[in-house]
SEDRENSE-621872 format. One record per residue (C-alpha): residue in three letters; x negated, y, z. Coordinates in steps of 0.2 Angstrom, whole numbers, always signed. Each point is the difference from the previous one (the first is absolute). Layout:
N
<r 'ALA' <X Y Z>>;
...
end
This chain:
359
<r 'MET' <-308 -124 +130>>;
<r 'PRO' <+8 +6 +17>>;
<r 'THR' <+9 -13 +10>>;
<r 'PRO' <+1 +4 +18>>;
<r 'ASP' <-2 -16 +11>>;
<r 'ASP' <+13 +4 +12>>;
<r 'GLU' <+14 +1 -13>>;
<r 'PRO' <+6 -15 -10>>;
<r 'ASP' <-4 +1 -18>>;
<r 'SER' <+14 +0 -13>>;
<r 'LEU' <+3 +2 -18>>;
<r 'ASP' <+7 +17 +4>>;
<r 'ARG' <-17 +5 +8>>;
<r 'ILE' <-9 -7 -16>>;
<r 'ALA' <+11 +11 -11>>;
<r 'ALA' <-3 +15 +11>>;
<r 'ASP' <-19 -3 +0>>;
<r 'LEU' <+1 -1 -20>>;
<r 'VAL' <+9 +16 +0>>;
<r 'ALA' <-14 +8 +10>>;
<r 'LEU' <-13 -8 -11>>;
<r 'LYS' <+8 +6 -16>>;
<r 'ASP' <+2 +18 +7>>;
<r 'ALA' <-18 +0 +4>>;
<r 'ASP' <-4 -4 -17>>;
<r 'GLY' <+12 +13 -8>>;
<r 'CYS' <+6 -11 -14>>;
<r 'SER' <+18 -1 -6>>;
<r 'PHE' <+9 -16 -2>>;
<r 'ALA' <-2 +1 -20>>;
<r 'GLN' <-18 +3 +2>>;
<r 'LEU' <-2 -15 +12>>;
<r 'GLY' <+10 -11 -12>>;
<r 'ARG' <-12 +4 -14>>;
<r 'ARG' <-16 -4 +12>>;
<r 'ILE' <+8 -17 +4>>;
<r 'GLY' <+3 -3 -18>>;
<r 'ALA' <-18 +4 -4>>;
<r 'LEU' <-7 -11 +14>>;
<r 'ARG' <+11 -15 -6>>;
<r 'ILE' <-6 +3 -19>>;
<r 'GLU' <-18 +0 +6>>;
<r 'ARG' <+1 -17 +8>>;
<r 'GLY' <+9 -8 -14>>;
<r 'VAL' <+19 +2 +2>>;
<r 'PRO' <+9 +2 -16>>;
<r 'ALA' <+5 +18 -4>>;
<r 'GLU' <+18 -3 -1>>;
<r 'ALA' <+0 -6 +18>>;
<r 'ALA' <-13 +12 +7>>;
<r 'SER' <+9 +16 +5>>;
<r 'PRO' <+14 -2 +13>>;
<r 'PRO' <+15 +11 -2>>;
<r 'ARG' <-1 +15 +12>>;
<r 'SER' <+16 -6 +9>>;
<r 'THR' <-9 -16 +4>>;
<r 'VAL' <-15 +9 +8>>;
<r 'TYR' <+11 +13 +9>>;
<r 'ASP' <+9 -14 +8>>;
<r 'VAL' <-15 -6 +9>>;
<r 'PHE' <-1 +16 +9>>;
<r 'ARG' <+18 +0 +7>>;
<r 'PRO' <+4 -5 +17>>;
<r 'GLY' <+13 -13 +3>>;
<r 'ARG' <-8 -13 -11>>;
<r 'THR' <+2 -19 +3>>;
<r 'TRP' <-16 -5 -9>>;
<r 'ILE' <-15 +7 -9>>;
<r 'ASP' <-8 -8 -16>>;
<r 'THR' <-18 -2 +6>>;
<r 'ALA' <-7 +0 -18>>;
<r 'LEU' <+8 +17 -3>>;
<r 'LEU' <-5 +6 +18>>;
<r 'ARG' <-18 -5 -4>>;
<r 'ASP' <+0 +10 -17>>;
<r 'ILE' <+8 +15 +9>>;
<r 'VAL' <-13 +2 +13>>;
<r 'ARG' <-14 -4 -13>>;
<r 'ALA' <+7 +14 -11>>;
<r 'LEU' <+0 +12 +15>>;
<r 'GLY' <-19 -3 +2>>;
<r 'ALA' <-2 -15 +12>>;
<r 'ASP' <-13 -12 -3>>;
<r 'GLU' <+3 -19 -2>>;
<r 'ALA' <-3 -3 +19>>;
<r 'GLU' <+13 +13 +5>>;
<r 'ALA' <+12 -7 -12>>;
<r 'ASP' <-1 -17 +8>>;
<r 'ARG' <+3 +8 +17>>;
<r 'TRP' <+16 +8 -7>>;
<r 'VAL' <+5 -16 -7>>;
<r 'GLN' <-4 -11 +16>>;
<r 'ARG' <+10 +13 +10>>;
<r 'SER' <+16 -2 -11>>;
<r 'VAL' <-2 -19 +1>>;
<r 'ARG' <-2 +1 +19>>;
<r 'VAL' <+17 +9 +1>>;
<r 'ARG' <+8 -13 -10>>;
<r 'ARG' <-7 -13 +10>>;
<r 'ASN' <+7 +8 +16>>;
<r 'GLY' <+17 -1 -9>>;
<r 'GLU' <+5 +18 +4>>;
<r 'ARG' <+8 +3 -16>>;
<r 'ALA' <+0 -14 -13>>;
<r 'ARG' <-3 -18 +6>>;
<r 'SER' <+4 -8 -17>>;
<r 'GLU' <-15 +9 -9>>;
<r 'PRO' <-16 -10 -3>>;
<r 'VAL' <-13 +3 +14>>;
<r 'GLU' <-16 -4 -9>>;
<r 'ALA' <-11 +15 -5>>;
<r 'ASP' <-3 +2 -18>>;
<r 'PRO' <-17 -4 -6>>;
<r 'PRO' <-12 +15 -2>>;
<r 'ALA' <+1 +9 -16>>;
<r 'PRO' <-16 -1 -10>>;
<r 'PRO' <-11 +16 +1>>;
<r 'VAL' <+7 +14 -11>>;
<r 'PRO' <-12 +11 -11>>;
<r 'ALA' <-1 +18 +3>>;
<r 'ARG' <+12 +11 -10>>;
<r 'PRO' <-7 +9 -15>>;
<r 'ALA' <-7 +17 +4>>;
<r 'THR' <+8 +16 -6>>;
<r 'GLY' <-4 +2 -18>>;
<r 'SER' <-3 -18 -4>>;
<r 'THR' <+11 -9 -12>>;
<r 'LEU' <+15 -9 +8>>;
<r 'THR' <+2 -17 -7>>;
<r 'ALA' <+16 -11 +1>>;
<r 'PRO' <+1 -18 -4>>;
<r 'ALA' <+5 -2 -18>>;
<r 'PRO' <+18 -6 -3>>;
<r 'ARG' <+3 -17 -8>>;
<r 'ARG' <-7 -2 -17>>;
<r 'TRP' <+17 -1 -8>>;
<r 'VAL' <+5 +16 +8>>;
<r 'THR' <-15 +9 -5>>;
<r 'ALA' <+3 -6 -18>>;
<r 'VAL' <+18 +6 +0>>;
<r 'LEU' <-5 +17 +7>>;
<r 'LEU' <-14 +2 -14>>;
<r 'VAL' <+12 -5 -13>>;
<r 'GLY' <+13 +11 +7>>;
<r 'GLY' <-11 +15 +0>>;
<r 'ILE' <-5 -2 -18>>;
<r 'LEU' <+18 -1 -5>>;
<r 'LEU' <+4 +16 +11>>;
<r 'ASN' <-13 +9 -9>>;
<r 'LEU' <+5 -5 -17>>;
<r 'LEU' <+18 +4 +4>>;
<r 'GLY' <-5 +18 +6>>;
<r 'LEU' <-9 +2 -17>>;
<r 'ALA' <+15 -6 -10>>;
<r 'VAL' <+12 +11 +9>>;
<r 'VAL' <-11 +16 -2>>;
<r 'GLN' <-3 -4 -18>>;
<r 'ALA' <+18 -3 -4>>;
<r 'LEU' <+6 +16 +9>>;
<r 'ASN' <-15 +11 -4>>;
<r 'LEU' <-2 +4 +19>>;
<r 'PRO' <-13 +13 +5>>;
<r 'ILE' <-6 -13 +14>>;
<r 'PHE' <-10 -16 -1>>;
<r 'LEU' <+8 -13 +11>>;
<r 'ASP' <-13 -12 -6>>;
<r 'MET' <-8 -3 +17>>;
<r 'ILE' <+14 -6 +11>>;
<r 'GLY' <-5 -19 -1>>;
<r 'THR' <-18 +6 +3>>;
<r 'ALA' <+3 +10 +15>>;
<r 'ALA' <+11 -13 +8>>;
<r 'THR' <-12 -14 -3>>;
<r 'ALA' <-15 +10 +6>>;
<r 'ILE' <+9 +4 +17>>;
<r 'VAL' <+7 -17 +2>>;
<r 'LEU' <-14 -11 -6>>;
<r 'GLY' <-15 +11 -1>>;
<r 'PRO' <-9 +12 -12>>;
<r 'TRP' <-8 -13 -11>>;
<r 'HIS' <+16 -9 -3>>;
<r 'GLY' <+7 +17 -5>>;
<r 'ALA' <-14 +3 -12>>;
<r 'VAL' <+4 -17 -8>>;
<r 'VAL' <+18 +5 -3>>;
<r 'ALA' <-6 +17 -6>>;
<r 'ILE' <-12 -7 -13>>;
<r 'VAL' <+13 -13 -6>>;
<r 'SER' <+15 +11 -2>>;
<r 'ASN' <-10 +13 -9>>;
<r 'MET' <-7 -12 -12>>;
<r 'MET' <+18 -6 -3>>;
<r 'GLY' <+6 +17 -4>>;
<r 'ALA' <+3 -3 -18>>;
<r 'THR' <+13 -13 +4>>;
<r 'VAL' <+12 +13 +6>>;
<r 'GLY' <-4 +12 -13>>;
<r 'VAL' <-14 +10 +8>>;
<r 'PRO' <-16 -3 -10>>;
<r 'ALA' <-9 +15 +9>>;
<r 'ALA' <+1 -9 +17>>;
<r 'PRO' <-16 -10 -1>>;
<r 'PRO' <-12 +14 +1>>;
<r 'PHE' <+8 +6 +16>>;
<r 'ALA' <-3 -16 +9>>;
<r 'LEU' <-14 +9 +9>>;
<r 'VAL' <+12 +12 +8>>;
<r 'ASN' <+11 -14 +5>>;
<r 'VAL' <-14 -9 +9>>;
<r 'ALA' <-5 +16 +9>>;
<r 'GLY' <+17 +1 +7>>;
<r 'ALA' <+0 -18 +6>>;
<r 'LEU' <-17 +3 +9>>;
<r 'VAL' <+7 +16 +8>>;
<r 'TRP' <+16 -8 +6>>;
<r 'GLY' <-8 -16 +5>>;
<r 'PHE' <-15 +7 +10>>;
<r 'GLY' <+10 +14 +7>>;
<r 'VAL' <+12 -11 +10>>;
<r 'ARG' <-14 -12 +5>>;
<r 'ARG' <-16 +10 +3>>;
<r 'PHE' <+6 +17 +4>>;
<r 'GLY' <+17 -4 +9>>;
<r 'MET' <+10 +11 -12>>;
<r 'GLY' <+15 -12 +2>>;
<r 'ASP' <+2 +3 +19>>;
<r 'ASP' <+14 +13 -2>>;
<r 'ILE' <+10 +9 -13>>;
<r 'ARG' <-10 +16 +0>>;
<r 'ARG' <-16 -9 -4>>;
<r 'PHE' <+7 -11 -13>>;
<r 'PHE' <+7 +16 -8>>;
<r 'VAL' <-18 +7 +0>>;
<r 'LEU' <-6 -17 -8>>;
<r 'ASN' <+12 +2 -14>>;
<r 'VAL' <-6 +18 -3>>;
<r 'ILE' <-18 -6 +0>>;
<r 'ALA' <+4 -14 -12>>;
<r 'ALA' <+8 +13 -12>>;
<r 'LEU' <-15 +11 +0>>;
<r 'VAL' <-12 -14 -3>>;
<r 'CYS' <+10 -7 -15>>;
<r 'SER' <+1 +17 -7>>;
<r 'ALA' <-19 +3 +2>>;
<r 'ILE' <-2 -15 -11>>;
<r 'GLY' <+16 +0 -11>>;
<r 'ALA' <-2 +18 -6>>;
<r 'PRO' <-18 +0 -7>>;
<r 'MET' <+5 -17 -7>>;
<r 'GLY' <+15 +7 -9>>;
<r 'LEU' <-10 +15 -7>>;
<r 'LEU' <-15 -11 -6>>;
<r 'VAL' <+10 -14 -8>>;
<r 'PHE' <+17 +8 -5>>;
<r 'GLY' <-5 +18 -1>>;
<r 'GLY' <+12 +5 +15>>;
<r 'PHE' <+15 -7 -9>>;
<r 'SER' <+3 -19 +2>>;
<r 'GLY' <+18 -1 -6>>;
<r 'HIS' <+6 -1 +18>>;
<r 'GLY' <+15 +9 +7>>;
<r 'PHE' <-11 +12 +10>>;
<r 'ASP' <-7 +7 -16>>;
<r 'ALA' <+15 +12 +1>>;
<r 'VAL' <-6 +6 +17>>;
<r 'THR' <-18 +3 -8>>;
<r 'SER' <+8 +9 -14>>;
<r 'SER' <+10 +12 +11>>;
<r 'ILE' <-15 +5 +10>>;
<r 'ALA' <-10 +2 -16>>;
<r 'THR' <+13 +12 -7>>;
<r 'MET' <-4 +12 +15>>;
<r 'GLY' <-17 +3 -7>>;
<r 'VAL' <-9 -13 +11>>;
<r 'PRO' <-15 -8 -8>>;
<r 'LEU' <+4 -18 -6>>;
<r 'ILE' <-12 -8 +13>>;
<r 'ALA' <+8 +9 +14>>;
<r 'ALA' <+17 -4 -6>>;
<r 'VAL' <-3 -18 -1>>;
<r 'PHE' <-8 -1 +18>>;
<r 'SER' <+15 +11 +7>>;
<r 'ALA' <+13 -11 -8>>;
<r 'ASN' <-9 -16 +5>>;
<r 'VAL' <-1 +5 +17>>;
<r 'LEU' <+18 +6 +2>>;
<r 'THR' <+6 -15 -9>>;
<r 'SER' <-11 -12 +10>>;
<r 'LEU' <+5 +8 +17>>;
<r 'ILE' <+19 -4 -3>>;
<r 'ASP' <-4 -17 -8>>;
<r 'LYS' <-11 -6 +14>>;
<r 'LEU' <+11 +5 +15>>;
<r 'LEU' <+14 -8 -9>>;
<r 'THR' <-10 -16 -3>>;
<r 'GLY' <-8 -1 +17>>;
<r 'PHE' <+17 +1 +9>>;
<r 'ILE' <+8 -12 -12>>;
<r 'ALA' <-15 -12 +4>>;
<r 'LEU' <+3 +3 +19>>;
<r 'ILE' <+18 -5 -2>>;
<r 'ILE' <-5 -16 -9>>;
<r 'PHE' <-13 -4 +14>>;
<r 'VAL' <+14 +3 +13>>;
<r 'TRP' <+11 -12 -9>>;
<r 'LEU' <-13 -13 -2>>;
<r 'HIS' <-5 +1 +17>>;
<r 'GLY' <+17 -4 +6>>;
<r 'ALA' <+4 -13 -13>>;
<r 'LEU' <-16 -10 -1>>;
<r 'HIS' <-8 +6 +17>>;
<r 'LEU' <-15 +6 -9>>;
<r 'CYS' <-13 +7 +12>>;
<r 'ALA' <+1 +19 +2>>;
<r 'ALA' <-13 +2 +14>>;
<r 'HIS' <-10 +11 -11>>;
<r 'MET' <+15 +11 -3>>;
<r 'PRO' <+9 +4 +16>>;
<r 'LEU' <+12 +12 -9>>;
<r 'VAL' <+8 -16 -8>>;
<r 'GLU' <+2 -8 +16>>;
<r 'ARG' <+9 +15 +7>>;
<r 'LEU' <+11 +2 -16>>;
<r 'SER' <+5 -19 +0>>;
<r 'PRO' <+16 -5 +9>>;
<r 'PRO' <-2 -12 +16>>;
<r 'SER' <-3 -18 -5>>;
<r 'PRO' <+3 -16 +10>>;
<r 'ALA' <-13 -3 +13>>;
<r 'LEU' <-14 -12 -3>>;
<r 'ASP' <-9 -10 +13>>;
<r 'ALA' <-19 -2 +0>>;
<r 'SER' <+2 -15 -12>>;
<r 'GLY' <+11 +9 -12>>;
<r 'ARG' <+17 -8 +5>>;
<r 'GLY' <+15 +11 +1>>;
<r 'VAL' <+8 +2 +17>>;
<r 'GLY' <+17 +7 +4>>;
<r 'GLY' <+6 +16 +7>>;
<r 'SER' <-12 +13 -8>>;
<r 'THR' <+12 +8 -13>>;
<r 'ARG' <+5 +17 +2>>;
<r 'SER' <+16 -4 +8>>;
<r 'GLY' <-9 -13 +11>>;
<r 'ARG' <-12 +14 +6>>;
<r 'ALA' <+14 +11 +4>>;
<r 'ARG' <+8 -13 +11>>;
<r 'THR' <-16 -3 +10>>;
<r 'ARG' <-1 +18 +4>>;
<r 'THR' <+16 +0 +9>>;
<r 'ASP' <+2 -17 +7>>;
<r 'ARG' <-16 -2 +9>>;
<r 'PRO' <-2 +9 +17>>;
<r 'GLY' <-13 +12 +5>>;
<r 'ARG' <-9 +15 -7>>;
<r 'MET' <-7 -1 -17>>;
<r 'PRO' <-18 +5 -2>>;
<r 'ARG' <-4 +15 -9>>;
<r 'ARG' <-2 -1 -19>>;
end
């Protein structure tokens, strides 16, 4: 932490040194915010208060500041690779500047107590776990997922559509809550298929469960929710896995024609001289690709909405954070602080003097 002895320290110098530390690490402000959220979650901060808005993190790196939140400063340098002792030195440095009265004499001068040790981040390939939402939120999401699946079944049955739409609730629950929650939604909704006029639904519960596991583990264990390209691939994988289970089941249980709208696709392919087995697999794969891409992206939209409306943790799926609109800033205790809306962030970029650090 460079601080020449022959020059007085200041908040501007702290900001400049933070920029150098961040540039040496090479992470973006969005990545830094996600790291801070993970650190806070691991030491017990509620998920809805864990991830600071990017604008809040960005402002710490700006020159012309009158104070620095020492709790956030500690989390920033920890997220950039500093150990606990080094983080304490950054905090004490900020406190000394405030004691000297160079910028903000009205700010508290006591150093914040050291944060408890933070466990190591999960290694690549391990399952990312986020704290579970409150029980009533989980219950509402499970019931909502079941209703979404049943609604999709009813619409397809009523309109005789050549797609499925029976896994939107499964996909949404799996990526928001986890694969096993998605599996519960899959089983219950398929078992209730007869209530919406689809008595053939229960045998395909296994297909629905397979989709839940692919979506749920895909975004947690394999980082398939990091960007739009990887999420697209995840939906294609879900389609192929579901077809690999659903097509043989359709042949064995229903002889290739289950009374679903996509039977027309199977018949069209079979009339070209294609054997029935090949026709069933071809129709199922084609239909499933369209259906799972549509299902996956509808589930993504649902997660983005839930992330903004209920502040559900999206640390395991950075794509959701990037697609979400800016939210009011939260301090380390979860209380809202002013001046971090989109318009507020625009004002701080123009009203404060000095060069902005590189994004």
